C-alpha positions in Angstrom: 18.1 -22.7 -53.7 20.4 -20.7 -51.5 19.0 -18.9 -48.5 19.9 -15.6 -50.1 18.1 -16.3 -53.3 15.0 -17.5 -51.4 14.9 -14.4 -49.4 15.3 -12.2 -52.6 12.4 -14.1 -54.2 10.3 -13.6 -51.1 11.0 -9.8 -51.0 10.1 -9.5 -54.8 6.9 -11.4 -54.1 5.9 -9.1 -51.1 6.8 -5.8 -53.2 4.6 -7.3 -56.0 1.7 -7.9 -53.7 2.3 -4.3 -52.4 2.2 -2.8 -55.9 -1.0 -4.7 -56.7 -2.6 -3.5 -53.6 -1.7 0.1 -54.3 -3.0 -0.2 -57.8 -6.3 -1.7 -56.5 -6.6 1.2 -54.0 -5.9 3.7 -56.9 -8.7 2.3 -58.9 -11.2 2.1 -56.1 -10.5 5.9 -55.5 -10.9 6.9 -59.2 -14.1 4.7 -59.6 -15.6 6.0 -56.2 -16.1 9.4 -57.7 -14.5 10.9 -54.6 -12.2 13.2 -56.8 -14.9 14.4 -59.1 -15.0 17.7 -57.3 -11.2 18.2 -57.4 -9.5 20.1 -60.4 -6.0 18.6 -61.4 -3.6 20.5 -63.4 -2.5 17.2 -65.0 -4.4 14.0 -65.7 -6.6 13.0 -62.7 -5.0 9.5 -62.3 -1.6 11.0 -61.9 -3.0 13.5 -59.2 -4.9 10.9 -57.4 -1.7 8.7 -57.4 0.2 11.6 -55.7 -2.6 11.7 -53.0 -2.3 8.0 -52.5 1.4 8.2 -52.2 1.1 10.8 -49.5 -1.6 8.9 -47.7 0.2 5.6 -47.6 3.4 7.4 -46.2 1.2 9.2 -43.7 -0.1 5.8 -42.4 3.3 3.9 -42.6 3.1 3.7 -38.6 -0.6 3.1 -38.5 -1.5 1.4 -35.3 -4.4 -1.0 -35.4 -6.8 -2.2 -32.5 -9.5 -4.8 -33.2 -12.8 -3.9 -31.7 -14.8 -6.6 -29.7 -18.0 -5.1 -31.5 -18.7 -4.9 -35.3 -20.3 -2.1 -37.2 -23.2 -4.3 -38.0 -23.7 -5.1 -34.4 -23.7 -1.3 -33.4 -26.1 -0.4 -36.3 -28.5 -3.2 -35.0 -28.1 -2.1 -31.4 -29.1 1.6 -32.4 -32.4 0.5 -33.4 -33.3 -0.4 -30.0 -32.9 3.3 -28.9 -31.3 2.2 -25.7 -27.9 3.4 -24.4 -25.7 0.6 -23.3 -25.0 -0.2 -19.5 -22.2 2.0 -18.4 -20.0 0.8 -15.4 -17.7 3.6 -14.3 -15.9 0.9 -12.2 -15.0 -1.0 -15.3 -13.9 2.1 -17.2 -10.6 2.1 -15.5 -9.8 -1.2 -17.1 -10.5 0.1 -20.7 -7.3 0.8 -22.7 -6.4 4.4 -23.1 -5.0 5.3 -26.6 -2.5 8.0 -25.5 -2.0 11.2 -27.5 1.4 11.4 -29.2 3.4 14.2 -30.6 4.4 11.8 -33.3 2.2 11.5 -36.4 1.3 7.9 -35.8 -2.4 7.6 -36.5 -4.4 5.0 -34.8 -7.5 2.9 -36.2 -10.1 1.0 -34.4 -11.5 -1.7 -36.8 -14.0 -4.3 -36.4 -13.1 -7.8 -37.5 -14.4 -7.1 -41.1 -12.0 -4.4 -41.4 -14.6 -1.6 -40.9 -12.9 1.6 -39.5 -15.0 2.6 -36.4 -12.6 5.3 -35.4 -9.5 7.0 -36.7 -7.2 9.2 -34.7 -4.7 11.4 -36.3 -2.7 14.6 -36.0 -3.9 17.8 -37.8 -1.2 20.7 -38.6 -0.1 23.1 -35.9 -1.1 26.0 -37.8 -4.7 24.7 -37.8 -4.8 24.9 -34.1 -3.3 28.3 -34.1 -6.1 29.6 -36.3 -8.8 28.0 -34.1 -7.3 29.9 -31.3 -6.8 33.2 -33.0 -10.3 33.1 -34.6 -12.2 32.3 -31.6 -12.8 36.1 -30.9 -14.8 36.0 -34.2 -17.5 34.2 -32.4 -20.1 36.4 -31.1 -20.1 36.6 -27.4 -23.0 35.3 -25.6 -24.1 34.4 -22.0 -23.2 30.9 -20.8 -26.3 29.1 -20.2 -26.6 25.6 -18.5 -27.2 22.8 -21.0 -27.6 19.1 -20.8 -23.9 18.7 -20.7 -22.8 21.4 -18.3 -22.1 25.2 -18.2 -20.2 26.0 -21.2 -20.8 27.8 -24.7 -22.4 25.5 -27.2 -23.4 26.5 -30.7 -24.2 24.9 -34.1 -23.5 26.1 -37.4 -25.1 23.7 -39.8 -27.4 22.9 -42.9 -30.1 20.2 -42.0 -33.7 19.3 -42.7 -34.6 18.4 -39.1 -38.6 18.7 -38.9 -38.7 20.4 -42.0 -39.3 19.4 -45.7 -36.6 21.6 -47.0 -32.9 22.2 -46.2 -32.3 25.0 -43.6 -29.5 26.8 -42.3 -29.3 26.6 -38.3 -30.7 29.4 -36.5 -27.5 30.1 -34.8 -25.7 30.6 -38.0 -28.2 32.9 -39.3 -28.3 34.7 -36.0 -24.5 35.0 -35.8 -24.0 36.1 -39.5 -21.9 37.6 -40.7 -19.5 36.6 -38.1 -20.4 33.0 -38.4 -19.5 32.9 -42.0 -16.3 34.7 -41.2 -15.2 32.4 -38.6 -16.1 29.3 -41.0 -14.1 30.8 -43.8 -11.0 31.4 -41.5 -11.0 27.8 -40.6 -11.4 26.3 -44.1 -7.7 25.1 -44.1 -8.7 22.8 -41.4 -11.9 21.7 -42.7 -10.1 21.0 -46.1 -7.7 19.0 -44.4 -10.2 16.8 -42.5 -12.2 16.6 -45.7 -9.1 15.4 -47.6 -8.5 12.8 -44.8 -12.0 11.5 -45.1 -11.8 11.6 -49.0 -8.9 9.0 -48.6 -10.1 6.9 -45.6 -13.5 6.3 -46.9 -14.2 7.8 -50.4 -17.8 6.6 -50.3 -18.7 8.5 -47.3 -17.2 11.5 -48.8 -19.2 11.1 -51.9 -22.3 10.6 -49.7 -21.7 13.8 -47.8 -21.1 16.0 -50.8 -23.9 14.6 -52.9 -26.4 17.2 -51.5 -24.6 19.9 -53.5 -26.5 19.2 -56.4 -29.7 20.6 -54.9 -28.5 23.4 -52.5 -29.7 26.9 -52.9 -27.2 29.4 -54.3 -26.4 31.0 -51.0 -26.1 27.8 -49.2 -23.0 25.4 -48.5 -21.8 22.5 -46.4 -20.5 24.4 -43.2 -17.3 22.4 -42.4 -15.7 21.1 -45.6 -17.4 17.7 -46.5 -19.4 17.8 -43.2 -22.8 19.5 -43.2 -22.2 21.0 -39.6 -20.2 21.9 -36.7 -20.8 22.1 -33.2 -18.5 24.6 -31.3 -18.0 24.0 -27.7 -16.1 26.7 -25.6 -15.0 27.2 -22.3 -15.2 23.6 -20.8 -13.8 23.6 -17.4 -13.5 21.4 -14.2 -16.8 20.9 -12.3 -18.6 22.6 -15.0 -19.1 19.9 -17.7 -21.1 16.7 -17.1 -19.8 13.4 -18.6 -23.2 12.6 -20.2 -23.1 9.3 -22.1 -25.2 9.7 -25.4 -25.5 8.7 -29.1 -26.0 11.3 -31.6 -29.5 10.0 -32.6 -29.9 12.5 -35.7 -26.6 11.8 -37.2 -26.3 9.7 -40.4 -25.5 6.2 -39.0 -22.8 5.6 -41.6 -20.8 8.8 -40.9 -17.9 9.8 -39.0 -18.0 12.7 -36.5 -14.7 14.5 -36.5 -13.6 16.0 -33.0 -10.8 18.4 -32.7 -10.0 20.0 -29.4 -7.8 23.1 -28.5 -6.9 24.8 -25.3 -4.7 24.1 -22.3 -6.3 21.4 -20.3 -6.1 17.9 -18.9 -8.9 15.2 -18.9 -11.7 15.4 -21.6 -11.0 12.0 -23.2 -13.5 10.5 -25.7 -14.9 7.2 -24.1 -16.4 4.8 -26.7 -18.5 2.4 -24.6 -19.4 -0.6 -26.8 -15.9 -1.0 -28.1 -14.5 -0.3 -24.5 -11.8 2.0 -25.5 -10.8 5.5 -24.5 -9.1 8.1 -26.8 -6.9 10.7 -25.2 -7.1 13.9 -27.2 -4.8 16.7 -27.0 -4.5 19.8 -29.0 -3.4 18.7 -32.5 -5.4 15.5 -32.4 -8.5 14.7 -34.4 -10.7 11.8 -33.9 -13.0 10.4 -36.6 -15.6 8.0 -35.0 -19.3 6.7 -35.7 -21.1 8.9 -33.2 -24.4 8.0 -34.8 -24.2 4.5 -33.8 -21.5 4.3 -30.9 -22.5 5.4 -27.3 -19.9 7.9 -26.2 -19.1 10.5 -23.6 -16.4 13.1 -22.9 -14.6 12.4 -19.5 -14.6 15.4 -17.1 -12.1 18.2 -17.8 -9.8 18.0 -14.7 -7.8 21.3 -15.1 -7.6 24.3 -17.5 -10.0 25.2 -20.2 -11.1 22.8 -23.0 -12.6 23.9 -26.3 -13.6 21.6 -29.2 -15.2 21.2 -32.5 -17.4 18.3 -33.5 -18.1 18.0 -37.2 -21.3 16.2 -38.0 -23.9 15.4 -40.7 -27.6 14.6 -40.0 -29.6 12.0 -41.8 -32.3 14.6 -42.4 -30.1 16.2 -45.2 -30.0 13.0 -47.2 -33.9 12.5 -46.6 -34.2 15.8 -48.3 -32.0 14.9 -51.0 -33.9 11.8 -51.8 -37.2 13.7 -51.9 -35.4 16.2 -54.4 -34.1 13.2 -56.4 -37.7 11.8 -56.7 -38.9 15.2 -57.7 -36.3 15.3 -60.6 -37.0 11.7 -61.7 -33.9 10.1 -59.9 -35.1 6.9 -58.1 -31.8 4.7 -58.0 -29.2 7.1 -56.8 -28.5 7.4 -53.1 
């Protein structure tokens, strides 16, 4: 066999493998149920295929780093309720994943292929809308909190310390401005939700599974996510880099962090994987904040604002109780 013939055969083999992998991913997306809440004008399979084609193109230049700690390790470590030892002297040796103006997403995977973190770009108009909608948030005094002197509020549904699902007091107190702000930023939340749908369809199905029992005037606050923390006016010497785990978040869930403003610093430190993500306006970071110890490094100049989309475990505990009350015992 000539060298050219061998090369052609190898290329055909690679192409066949790629086509088979794409077909498997398409079947997985369909079977997962992640598109059951999506209306397609044509056959669903054709529509999902278009989503998959766009997703694969978007991740053509995906950069991958392998974590030194696995998802199962992190899940087990959380049970101890102890934060890992943090050595700021060693922090300087951690790799920094720089922000980029190019749409080159970055994934942090464990050795089983589980994605622990995924950094990507959102659309410029999403950040512009965040900036322009900020005045919709009701003014309030800046009171010191555990992480510094800056505005911090939650718009969420959860069942923390309650047998039923509730809207957060800040959402209710700020209504109708809170709902107006959420509605204004729906394009961003939709974009993030579609990213989650493609990255981890089972997680998307889990997040949206509560809809069956939500009261008529309730809704998930930030697309697929049940809540959003809004942090405003983080400035140098006014924020504390406090290491924490989001103990109340569902352990098998991504947080989604989206910053905006004009600032330097404010990186996301993931302690157990020993990696630092630089986040600039236009970046979004998905990461498992419910099992990974993390902190925001100090803002060194300017003013940083950010969203942190989250989902509390208590919402799913509430859904389980509703399932049992309705005779459903095997569905999560």
